[in-house]
C-alpha positions as CSV (number, residue, x, y, z in Angstrom):
1,M,0.0,0.0,0.0
2,E,1.0,3.7,-0.6
3,K,0.5,6.7,1.4
4,D,-0.8,9.8,-0.2
5,S,0.2,13.5,0.9
6,K,-2.3,13.4,3.7
7,N,-0.7,10.2,5.2
8,T,-3.8,8.1,4.5
9,E,-3.4,4.7,3.0
10,T,-4.6,4.1,-0.5
11,K,-5.2,0.8,-2.2
12,Q,-3.4,-0.1,-5.5
13,C,-5.5,-1.4,-8.3
14,T,-4.6,-4.2,-10.3
15,I,-5.9,-4.3,-13.9
16,P,-6.3,-7.7,-15.2
17,S,-4.9,-8.8,-18.6
18,V,-7.4,-7.7,-21.5
19,M,-5.8,-10.1,-24.1
20,P,-6.4,-13.8,-23.4
21,R,-3.4,-16.1,-23.1
22,F,-4.4,-18.4,-26.0
23,F,-5.9,-17.1,-29.4
24,V,-7.0,-18.5,-32.8
25,D,-4.7,-17.5,-35.7
26,E,-6.7,-18.3,-38.9
27,R,-4.9,-17.8,-42.3
28,N,-5.5,-18.9,-45.7
29,G,-5.5,-22.6,-45.5
30,C,-4.3,-23.0,-41.9
31,V,-5.3,-22.5,-38.3
32,A,-3.5,-22.7,-35.1
33,I,-3.9,-22.1,-31.4
34,R,-1.2,-19.9,-30.2
35,D,0.0,-18.8,-26.7
36,N,0.5,-15.2,-26.2
37,E,3.1,-15.7,-23.5
38,L,5.4,-17.3,-26.1
39,H,4.2,-15.5,-29.1
40,D,6.9,-13.2,-30.9
41,P,4.9,-10.3,-32.4
42,D,7.9,-9.6,-34.8
43,D,7.6,-13.1,-36.3
44,N,4.7,-13.3,-38.7
45,G,4.9,-17.0,-39.6
46,C,2.6,-19.7,-38.6
47,D,3.7,-23.3,-38.7
48,A,3.2,-26.3,-36.5
49,D,6.9,-26.2,-35.5
50,K,6.7,-22.7,-33.9
51,I,7.3,-22.6,-30.2
52,D,4.1,-20.8,-29.4
53,V,1.8,-23.0,-31.5
54,V,-0.3,-25.3,-29.2
55,K,-2.3,-26.9,-32.1
56,F,-2.2,-26.6,-35.8
57,A,-4.1,-27.7,-38.8
58,M,-3.5,-27.3,-42.5
59,G,-6.3,-27.4,-45.1
60,E,-6.3,-29.0,-48.5
61,K,-4.4,-27.5,-51.6
62,I,-6.5,-26.5,-54.4
63,D,-4.8,-26.1,-57.7
64,T,-7.0,-24.6,-60.4
65,G,-4.2,-24.5,-63.0
66,K,-4.0,-20.8,-62.9
67,L,-4.1,-20.3,-59.1
68,I,-3.0,-22.3,-56.0
69,T,-5.0,-21.8,-52.9
70,W,-5.9,-23.6,-49.7
71,H,-9.3,-24.5,-48.2
72,I,-9.8,-25.5,-44.5
73,D,-13.1,-27.0,-43.4
74,P,-15.1,-24.4,-41.3
75,K,-15.8,-27.1,-38.8
76,I,-12.1,-27.4,-38.1
77,V,-12.0,-23.6,-37.3
78,T,-14.9,-23.9,-35.2
79,E,-13.3,-26.7,-33.1
80,F,-10.2,-24.7,-32.7
81,R,-12.2,-21.8,-31.4
82,I,-14.0,-23.9,-28.8
83,E,-10.8,-25.5,-27.7
84,C,-9.2,-22.0,-27.4
85,A,-12.0,-20.9,-25.3
86,L,-11.7,-23.8,-23.0
87,L,-7.9,-23.3,-22.6
88,N,-8.6,-19.6,-21.6
89,E,-10.9,-20.7,-18.9
90,T,-8.3,-22.7,-17.0
C-alpha cells in the first residue's frame, strides 16, 4: 500500500490482462491455437513447429491450373475456437 500526501493509506488497483493467453490464428488454409506468453509479435509466420503453436491444422491444397490456394473446413476452425476458449478458462 502507498500513502498519499495526507498520510492516509490508498489501495493499489490491479488491472487484469485484456488479451487472453491463447488465441486462434486463422490464415489462408491453416489455423492454429497460439500462446500469447510465447508469441513473438515480430515473427509473422504460422507453422506447426513454432514454439508458441499449441495446435495446428492445414487445409487441403486446391490447384486450379492458374491459381493455387488452400481450403480449410469451417468445422475445424470452429473446433479450434472452442478448444481455445476452453484453454482460456483454465
